[in-house]
C-alpha positions as CSV (number, residue, x, y, z in Angstrom):
1,X,-37.5,9.1,-14.8
2,X,-34.2,7.4,-16.0
3,X,-34.5,4.5,-18.4
4,X,-33.2,1.1,-17.4
5,X,-31.9,-1.4,-20.0
6,X,-33.0,-5.0,-19.1
7,X,-31.1,-8.1,-20.3
8,X,-33.5,-10.9,-21.2
9,X,-32.4,-14.5,-21.7
10,X,-33.3,-18.1,-21.4
11,X,-30.7,-20.7,-20.4
12,X,-30.9,-24.5,-19.8
13,X,-30.2,-25.4,-16.2
14,X,-29.5,-28.7,-14.3
15,X,-29.5,-29.7,-10.7
16,X,-26.5,-28.2,-9.0
17,X,-25.9,-25.3,-11.4
18,X,-25.2,-22.0,-9.9
19,X,-26.6,-18.7,-11.3
20,X,-25.1,-15.3,-10.5
21,X,-26.6,-11.9,-11.0
22,X,-24.7,-8.8,-10.1
23,X,-24.3,-5.1,-10.7
24,X,-21.2,-3.5,-12.2
25,X,-20.1,-2.7,-8.7
26,X,-18.9,-6.3,-8.6
27,X,-18.0,-7.0,-12.3
28,X,-15.8,-3.9,-12.5
29,X,-13.8,-4.9,-9.4
30,X,-13.5,-8.7,-9.6
31,X,-12.4,-10.6,-12.7
32,X,-14.8,-13.2,-14.3
33,X,-12.3,-16.0,-13.5
34,X,-12.2,-15.0,-9.8
35,X,-16.0,-14.9,-9.7
36,X,-16.3,-18.4,-11.2
37,X,-13.7,-19.8,-8.8
38,X,-15.5,-18.4,-5.7
39,X,-19.0,-19.4,-6.8
40,X,-17.7,-22.9,-7.6
41,X,-16.0,-23.3,-4.3
42,X,-18.5,-21.8,-1.7
43,X,-22.2,-22.0,-0.9
44,X,-24.3,-19.3,-2.4
45,X,-24.4,-17.3,0.8
46,X,-20.6,-17.6,1.4
47,X,-20.0,-16.7,-2.3
48,X,-22.1,-13.5,-1.9
49,X,-20.2,-12.4,1.2
50,X,-16.8,-13.2,-0.3
51,X,-17.5,-11.5,-3.6
52,X,-18.8,-8.3,-1.9
53,X,-15.7,-8.3,0.4
54,X,-13.3,-8.7,-2.5
55,X,-15.0,-5.8,-4.4
56,X,-14.8,-3.6,-1.3
57,X,-11.2,-4.5,-0.6
58,X,-10.4,-3.4,-4.2
59,X,-11.9,0.0,-3.7
60,X,-15.6,-0.7,-4.4
61,X,-16.6,2.9,-5.5
62,X,-20.0,1.8,-6.6
63,X,-23.0,-0.1,-5.1
64,X,-22.3,-3.8,-5.0
65,X,-25.2,-6.1,-5.4
66,X,-24.8,-9.9,-5.8
67,X,-27.3,-12.7,-6.1
68,X,-26.1,-16.3,-6.2
69,X,-28.5,-19.2,-6.4
70,X,-28.0,-23.0,-6.7
71,X,-30.4,-24.9,-8.8
72,X,-31.9,-27.8,-6.8
73,X,-34.4,-30.4,-7.7
74,X,-34.4,-29.7,-11.5
75,X,-33.9,-32.7,-13.8
76,X,-33.9,-30.4,-16.9
77,X,-35.3,-26.9,-16.9
78,X,-34.8,-23.3,-18.0
79,X,-33.8,-20.2,-16.2
80,X,-35.6,-17.2,-17.6
81,X,-35.1,-13.6,-16.8
82,X,-37.4,-10.9,-18.0
83,X,-38.7,-7.5,-17.0
84,X,-41.1,-7.7,-14.1
85,X,-39.5,-10.7,-12.3
86,X,-38.4,-10.0,-8.7
87,X,-36.6,-12.1,-6.1
88,X,-35.8,-11.1,-2.5
89,X,-32.8,-13.4,-2.2
90,X,-29.9,-11.0,-2.4
91,X,-27.2,-9.3,-0.4
92,X,-25.9,-5.8,-0.9
93,X,-23.3,-3.7,0.6
């Protein structure tokens, strides 16, 4: 069975923040500045669709998975990612 390297982190979040998780199918095809501009301009759902479309238009030779969420109702909190967490809110092409 192949081994998977998992990135673990904790980041402070506030109401209105946006979080993006993606595979290299996106990050190899769309520059960080373009990703930030899209996620900052559109809703999470629109951002996912737009980012996947951009990656595909640029050749998209790999699987493209993108998750964008907007933090709502948090005065001050933390986003934590660790092995074993799962979330069904994603779009893939």
